[in-house]
C-alpha positions in Angstrom: -18.1 21.0 -9.2 -15.3 23.5 -8.4 -12.0 22.3 -7.1 -12.5 24.4 -4.0 -15.7 22.7 -3.1 -14.2 19.3 -3.5 -11.0 20.0 -1.6 -12.4 22.0 1.3 -13.6 18.9 3.3 -10.1 17.4 2.7 -8.5 20.6 4.1 -10.8 20.5 7.1 -10.0 16.8 7.7 -6.3 17.5 7.4 -6.7 20.4 9.9 -8.2 17.9 12.4 -5.3 15.6 11.9 -2.8 18.3 12.5 -4.7 19.7 15.5 -4.6 16.2 17.1 -0.9 15.9 16.3 -0.1 19.2 17.9 -2.4 18.6 20.9 -1.3 15.1 21.8 1.7 16.3 23.7 4.0 13.7 25.1 1.3 11.2 26.1 2.2 11.5 29.8 -1.4 11.5 31.0 -4.5 9.4 30.1 -5.9 12.5 28.3 -2.7 12.8 26.3 -2.8 9.1 25.5 -6.3 9.5 24.1 -5.1 12.4 22.0 -2.4 10.1 20.6 -4.9 7.4 19.9 -7.2 9.9 18.2 -4.3 11.1 16.0 -3.5 7.6 15.0 -7.2 6.9 14.1 -7.1 9.9 11.8 -4.3 8.2 9.8 -6.4 5.1 9.1 -9.9 5.4 7.8 -9.4 8.9 6.3 -6.7 7.5 4.0 -9.5 5.8 2.0 -11.2 9.2 1.9 -8.1 10.9 0.6 -7.6 8.2 -2.1 -11.2 8.5 -3.3 -11.0 12.2 -3.7 -7.6 11.9 -5.3 -9.1 9.6 -7.9 -12.5 11.2 -8.4 -11.4 14.8 -8.9 -9.0 14.4 -11.8 -11.5 12.3 -13.8 -14.3 14.7 -13.0 -16.5 12.3 -10.9 -16.4 14.4 -7.8 -20.0 15.7 -8.0 -22.4 17.3 -5.4 -23.2 13.9 -3.9 -19.5 13.2 -3.3 -19.0 16.7 -1.8 -22.0 16.3 0.5 -21.0 12.9 1.7 -17.4 14.2 2.2 -18.8 16.8 4.7 -20.8 14.1 6.5 -17.7 12.0 6.7 -15.6 14.9 8.1 -18.3 15.8 10.7 -18.4 12.1 11.9 -14.6 12.1 12.1 -14.7 15.3 14.3 -17.4 13.7 16.5 -15.3 10.5 16.9 -12.1 12.5 17.7 -13.9 14.8 20.1 -15.4 11.9 22.0 -12.1 10.1 22.2 -10.2 13.1 23.3 -12.7 14.4 25.9 -14.4 11.4 27.4 -13.6 8.3 25.5 -17.4 7.6 25.6 -17.3 4.1 24.3 -20.7 3.5 22.7 -21.2 7.0 21.3 -17.6 7.0 19.9 -18.2 3.6 18.4 -21.3 4.9 16.7 -19.5 7.9 15.3 -16.7 5.6 14.0 -19.2 3.3 12.4 -21.1 6.2 10.9 -17.9 7.5 9.3 -17.0 4.1 7.9 -20.6 3.7 6.5 -20.5 7.1 4.9 -17.1 6.3 3.4 -18.4 3.0 2.1 -21.4 4.8 0.6 -19.0 7.2 -1.1 -17.0 4.4 -2.6 -20.1 2.5 -3.8 -21.5 5.6 -5.4 -18.2 6.3 -7.1 -17.7 2.7 -8.3 -21.3 2.6 -9.7 -20.7 5.9 -11.5 -17.6 4.5 -13.1 -18.9 1.0 -13.9 -22.2 2.3 -15.2 -20.6 5.2 -17.1 -22.9 7.7 -15.4 
């Protein structure tokens, strides 16, 4: 798997984080406060994503499955951030957050099994 294919979802995720950072403003309104909350959320769960890729790429275990799951993870993070910033739609945002966590869990399980089973 090429380094560009592996890192592109990372760059997109980082772009989302910077966009939220720049958009959040001074948090003087409820909408700005949601932007701040969304920015802080992009510093939590995605950290496990960054760590996984940082470990998997150098040891050549970032395969097509990891890349595809990375894109699913990034899409769910965009959905979560978009819902939080625009409407704070509780149930839908909660589902997007859980979806991103489950995808990330699947990525870690897949990675761990590849390492432990020497696949």
